[in-house]
N, C-alpha and C positions, 0 to 999 in steps of 0.2 A: 486879160488872161495872164500875161506875163507878170503883171503887177501882183496878182493874187498868189501866184507861185512864189514870187519873191518874198511876200509877207509870210507865207507858210514856212518857207525855208529859214527865215530869220527867227520865227517863233520856235522852230525845232532846235535851232542853234542855241537859243537862250535857255531852253529847257535842259538840253544836254550839258551846257556849261554850268548851270545851276546844280545839277546832280553831281558833276565832277567836283565842284567846289565844296558841296556839302559832305561828300565822301572824304575828301582831303581834310577838312576841318574836323570831322569826327575822329579820324585816325590821329590827327595832331593832338587832340585833347585827351587821348587815353593816357593815363598815368598808372601803368601796370608794371609790376616787376617782370612778368611774363604772361603770355596767353597760350593756353593749350587749345589747339584747334582739333576738334573731333572730326574724323572722316572714316570712310570704309577702309582706307589705307592706314598705315601706321601713324601714330600721333606725331604732330609737328609742333615744335616749340618755337614760338616767335619771340626773339629777345627785344627789349625795349630800345627805342631810338634815343639819341642824345637829348632830343627835345623832351621826351617823357621823363628822363632822369632830371633834367633841369626844372621841370614843373613840380618837383617835390618841395621846392621852396617858392614863395615864402611860407613860413610857418609862424604860428603864434604860440606863446607860452605866457605864463603869469608869474609874478613874484610879489612878495610882500616883505617889508622890513618893519619889525616891531621892536622898539626900544623902551624898556620899562613900562610896557603896556600901551605905548603910544604908537599908532600906525604912522609910518613916515609917508609924507605926501609928495608925489612926483608929478604934480599937475603943472608946476611952473615950467615955462618955456625953456629955461636953462637946462632941463633934463631931457627934453624931447627932441627927437630926430638928430641926435649927436653923431650918428654914424650911418653909413649906408648898408653895413652888413648886419647889425643888430641894434635896434633902437626902440625907444618908447614912442609910439605914435601919438600925435596930437589928440588930446581928449580921452586918452586911454592910459591913465597914470600907473596902472599896475600890470600893464601888458608889455611884452617885448615882441617885436616883429623881427624875424630873422630871415635874411635873404641868402645866406650861405653858411656852411658849417662854422659854428662859433661856440666857444665855451662860455660858461657863466662868468668866469674871471675876465675874459676878453670883453664881454658886454659891459660889466661894471666898470672896467677901465676907461670906457668912453664917457662916463658920467663924472661930474665935478665933485667927487668925494673919493675917499680911499677905503678899500675893503680887502682884507685877507682873512685867513682862517682864524686869526686871533684878535683882530681889531677892526672896528668901523670908525672912521673919522669923517664926520659930516662936512659939508661945504662951509658950515658956520664954525667949524673947529671943535665941535663936541666930540669927545672920545668915548667909545664904548668898547673897552678891551677886556679880555679875560683877566680876572684877578679877584681881589677881595670884594669888589662891589657888584660883580656879576659875571655871567658867562655868555659868550657868543656861540650860538648853535645854528646848525643848518639842517633843514628838513627838505628833502626832495621827494615830491609825490607822496607825502605823508610818512616817509621813513627818515629817521635820523641819519644824516650822511655828512660826516666831517670833511669829505673830499668833494662836496657838491660843486665848488667853484671850478674844479678841474673837469667836470662833466660837460659834454657837448649838449647844447640846448636841443631838446626834442619837442616835437609838436605836442601841445597841451600839457607840457610840464608845469608843475607848480612848485616854486622854490620859496620857502619861508625861512627868513633869517630873523633870529630872535636874540635879543639881549635882555636878560633878566637875572 
């Protein structure tokens, strides 16, 4: 008899513990700016926790560099995972994964080449600079943006850098 009560007590404890853990995990995974809770009393606004703010990262964005019609390839390991804050993941040569607020300039500074608003110098020393032979341009999300390098990388951004 005592053994049966002990087993029932343990089972109840396991069920309650599971429910508490599930509720905590559900709240922890919410990534909301705020939640409005409706009730018969006035509306209550719940602000996000620090955990919810932190969960907005990592994000992913894409980039492509095209010089004289040739798409630059970033699949070589020398370009991948060069930083902890913004990096090209292994096997995803036109993707940047960002773990904290980073500008496009800061991301490109981690790679083994030089890039500014007027000039791209590849790791092999090829120069693509504004001048008689061509123009370096920047499109962010389909719009010409000469100041794109100064922009903070946003989720699902697409940066196209073109020299022609």
